[in-house]
NUNUMAR-271276 format. One record per residue: residue number from 1; x, y, z of N, C-alpha, C in turn; chain. Coordinates in steps of 0.2 Angstrom, whole numbers. Example, Ala and Ser with C-alpha at 12.3 -4.5 7.8 and 13.67 -1.06 7.14 Angstrom:
% NUNUMAR-271276
{atom 1, {66, -28, 39}, {62, -22, 39}, {66, -16, 39}, "A"},
{atom 2, {64, -11, 35}, {68, -5, 36}, {64, 0, 39}, "A"},
% end
This chain:
% NUNUMAR-271276
{atom 1, {-48, -92, 2}, {-45, -92, -4}, {-47, -98, -9}, "A"},
{atom 2, {-49, -104, -7}, {-52, -109, -11}, {-58, -107, -14}, "A"},
{atom 3, {-62, -103, -10}, {-69, -101, -12}, {-68, -96, -18}, "A"},
{atom 4, {-64, -91, -17}, {-62, -86, -22}, {-60, -90, -28}, "A"},
{atom 5, {-56, -94, -28}, {-53, -98, -34}, {-59, -102, -37}, "A"},
{atom 6, {-63, -105, -33}, {-69, -108, -36}, {-74, -103, -40}, "A"},
{atom 7, {-75, -97, -37}, {-79, -92, -40}, {-76, -90, -46}, "A"},
{atom 8, {-69, -88, -46}, {-66, -86, -52}, {-66, -91, -58}, "A"},
{atom 9, {-66, -98, -56}, {-66, -103, -61}, {-73, -103, -64}, "A"},
{atom 10, {-78, -102, -60}, {-85, -102, -62}, {-86, -96, -67}, "A"},
{atom 11, {-83, -90, -65}, {-84, -84, -70}, {-80, -86, -76}, "A"},
{atom 12, {-74, -89, -76}, {-71, -90, -82}, {-75, -95, -87}, "A"},
{atom 13, {-78, -100, -84}, {-82, -104, -87}, {-88, -101, -91}, "A"},
{atom 14, {-91, -96, -87}, {-96, -92, -90}, {-94, -88, -95}, "A"},
{atom 15, {-88, -85, -95}, {-85, -80, -100}, {-84, -85, -106}, "A"},
{atom 16, {-81, -90, -105}, {-79, -95, -111}, {-86, -97, -115}, "A"},
{atom 17, {-91, -98, -111}, {-97, -100, -114}, {-100, -94, -118}, "A"},
{atom 18, {-99, -88, -115}, {-102, -82, -119}, {-98, -80, -125}, "A"},
{atom 19, {-91, -81, -124}, {-87, -80, -130}, {-88, -85, -136}, "A"},
{atom 20, {-89, -91, -134}, {-91, -96, -138}, {-98, -95, -142}, "A"},
{atom 21, {-102, -92, -138}, {-109, -90, -141}, {-108, -84, -146}, "A"},
{atom 22, {-104, -80, -144}, {-102, -74, -149}, {-99, -76, -155}, "A"},
{atom 23, {-94, -81, -154}, {-91, -83, -160}, {-96, -87, -165}, "A"},
{atom 24, {-100, -91, -162}, {-105, -94, -166}, {-110, -89, -169}, "A"},
{atom 25, {-112, -84, -166}, {-116, -79, -169}, {-113, -75, -174}, "A"},
{atom 26, {-107, -74, -174}, {-103, -71, -179}, {-103, -75, -185}, "A"},
{atom 27, {-101, -82, -184}, {-101, -87, -189}, {-108, -87, -193}, "A"},
{atom 28, {-113, -87, -189}, {-120, -87, -192}, {-121, -81, -196}, "A"},
{atom 29, {-119, -75, -195}, {-120, -69, -199}, {-115, -70, -205}, "A"},
{atom 30, {-109, -71, -204}, {-104, -72, -209}, {-105, -77, -214}, "A"},
{atom 31, {-108, -82, -212}, {-110, -88, -217}, {-116, -86, -221}, "A"},
{atom 32, {-120, -82, -219}, {-126, -80, -223}, {-132, -84, -221}, "A"},
{atom 33, {-131, -88, -216}, {-136, -93, -213}, {-142, -88, -210}, "A"},
{atom 34, {-140, -82, -208}, {-145, -78, -205}, {-151, -77, -210}, "A"},
{atom 35, {-149, -77, -217}, {-154, -76, -222}, {-159, -82, -223}, "A"},
{atom 36, {-157, -88, -220}, {-162, -93, -220}, {-167, -92, -215}, "A"},
{atom 37, {-165, -89, -209}, {-169, -88, -204}, {-173, -82, -204}, "A"},
{atom 38, {-170, -76, -207}, {-173, -70, -208}, {-172, -67, -215}, "A"},
{atom 39, {-176, -70, -219}, {-175, -68, -226}, {-176, -60, -228}, "A"},
{atom 40, {-172, -58, -233}, {-173, -51, -235}, {-180, -51, -239}, "A"},
{atom 41, {-184, -47, -237}, {-190, -46, -241}, {-189, -42, -247}, "A"},
{atom 42, {-193, -44, -253}, {-192, -41, -259}, {-197, -35, -258}, "A"},
{atom 43, {-194, -29, -259}, {-199, -23, -259}, {-204, -22, -264}, "A"},
{atom 44, {-203, -26, -270}, {-207, -26, -275}, {-213, -31, -275}, "A"},
{atom 45, {-212, -36, -270}, {-217, -41, -269}, {-223, -38, -265}, "A"},
{atom 46, {-229, -39, -268}, {-235, -37, -265}, {-236, -41, -258}, "A"},
{atom 47, {-238, -37, -253}, {-240, -40, -247}, {-247, -43, -248}, "A"},
{atom 48, {-248, -49, -248}, {-255, -52, -249}, {-260, -50, -244}, "A"},
{atom 49, {-258, -50, -237}, {-263, -48, -232}, {-266, -41, -233}, "A"},
{atom 50, {-262, -36, -235}, {-264, -29, -235}, {-269, -29, -241}, "A"},
{atom 51, {-268, -33, -246}, {-272, -32, -252}, {-278, -37, -252}, "A"},
{atom 52, {-278, -41, -248}, {-284, -46, -247}, {-290, -43, -243}, "A"},
{atom 53, {-288, -38, -239}, {-294, -35, -235}, {-298, -30, -239}, "A"},
% end
């Protein structure tokens, strides 16, 4: 019984960490910070690499 409770406690800790990560990920998207990391490319901007060759 003690071992099962210990295992369940570990599982709960894992789930709490996962849900915390999900909440931080949602905040990352909702805040717009995602665009600091992965900016939207301007479709009208020329790609220098393809035109330099």
